[in-house]
C-alpha positions as CSV (number, residue, x, y, z in Angstrom):
1,M,166.2,64.9,155.6
2,E,165.1,64.8,152.0
3,R,168.0,62.6,151.0
4,I,167.1,60.1,153.7
5,I,163.5,60.0,152.4
6,L,164.8,59.4,148.8
7,W,167.1,56.6,149.9
8,A,164.2,55.0,151.9
9,L,162.0,55.3,148.8
10,L,164.7,53.7,146.7
11,L,164.9,50.7,149.1
12,V,161.1,50.4,149.3
13,G,160.9,50.6,145.5
14,I,163.5,47.9,145.0
15,T,161.9,45.6,147.6
16,L,158.4,46.1,146.0
17,L,159.9,45.4,142.6
18,I,161.4,42.1,143.8
19,F,158.2,41.0,145.4
20,S,156.1,42.0,142.3
21,L,158.3,39.9,140.0
22,R,157.7,36.7,142.1
23,K,154.0,36.6,141.1
24,P,152.8,34.3,138.3
25,F,152.5,37.2,135.9
26,I,156.3,37.7,135.6
27,K,156.3,38.2,131.8
28,D,153.5,40.7,132.0
29,S,155.0,42.5,134.9
30,I,158.4,43.0,133.2
31,L,156.6,44.3,130.1
32,I,154.5,46.7,132.1
33,F,157.5,47.9,134.1
34,L,159.6,48.6,130.9
35,L,156.8,50.2,129.0
36,N,155.8,52.5,131.9
37,A,159.5,53.5,132.5
38,Y,159.9,54.2,128.8
39,L,156.8,56.3,128.5
40,S,157.3,58.2,131.7
41,T,160.7,59.2,130.4
42,F,159.2,61.3,127.6
43,I,156.3,62.6,129.6
44,G,158.4,63.5,132.6
45,V,160.9,65.4,130.5
46,L,158.0,67.3,128.8
47,V,156.4,68.2,132.1
48,V,159.7,69.3,133.7
49,E,160.8,71.3,130.6
50,E,157.4,73.2,130.5
51,N,157.9,74.1,134.3
52,M,154.7,72.3,135.3
53,L,156.6,70.3,137.9
54,E,159.9,70.9,139.8
55,Y,162.0,68.4,141.6
56,P,164.0,70.3,144.2
57,I,165.9,67.3,145.5
58,R,166.8,64.4,143.2
59,F,169.4,61.8,142.6
60,L,172.2,62.7,140.1
61,D,171.3,66.5,140.2
62,N,173.8,67.6,137.6
63,Y,172.8,65.1,134.9
64,F,169.0,64.9,134.9
65,T,166.2,67.4,135.2
66,S,163.6,64.8,136.1
67,S,163.3,62.4,138.9
68,L,165.0,59.1,138.1
69,L,163.7,57.4,141.2
70,Y,160.1,58.2,140.4
71,E,160.1,57.8,136.6
72,Y,162.2,54.6,136.4
73,L,161.3,52.8,139.6
74,L,158.4,53.9,141.8
75,F,155.8,54.7,139.1
76,P,156.4,51.5,137.1
77,V,156.3,49.4,140.3
78,V,153.0,51.0,141.2
79,C,151.7,50.2,137.7
80,I,152.7,46.6,138.1
81,Y,150.7,46.3,141.4
82,L,147.7,48.1,139.8
83,Y,147.8,45.5,136.9
84,Q,148.0,42.6,139.3
85,K,145.2,43.9,141.4
86,T,142.9,44.5,138.5
87,Y,143.7,41.4,136.4
88,H,140.5,39.5,137.3
89,S,138.4,42.5,138.4
90,S,135.2,43.8,136.8
91,F,135.0,47.3,135.3
92,K,133.7,48.7,138.6
93,G,136.7,47.1,140.5
94,I,139.2,48.4,138.0
95,F,137.7,51.9,138.2
96,L,137.8,51.9,142.0
97,Y,141.4,50.6,142.1
98,C,142.4,53.3,139.6
99,I,140.9,56.0,141.8
100,L,142.6,54.5,144.9
101,F,146.1,54.3,143.3
102,T,146.0,57.7,141.6
103,S,144.8,59.4,144.8
104,A,147.6,57.8,146.8
105,L,150.1,58.9,144.1
106,T,148.7,62.4,144.4
107,V,148.2,62.8,148.2
108,I,151.3,61.0,149.6
109,P,154.0,63.0,147.7
110,G,152.1,66.2,148.4
111,S,152.2,65.6,152.1
112,I,155.9,64.9,152.3
């Protein structure tokens, strides 16, 4: 069952990435995607090595200790959507969107 959920998340992530790159901010979106993937690589490895987080089921189990799906696809795509939503927002709107996105990133994986 967990593998089916991971494959579904992979398809959702690729679909959202394709739709996020069709927006007018394509250069900004690619830059945000690559920077977040790059930074989450180091932070993810540190968190997993310090046993703060454990991924029981992941793609390419034998080669990586962290989650490739989350660190290289899902998290950067969510950051692209957060950037696009807050591009023309005020400080209050940015703060509310940050709370909404971070609570969704916390609650949804915890309930699965």
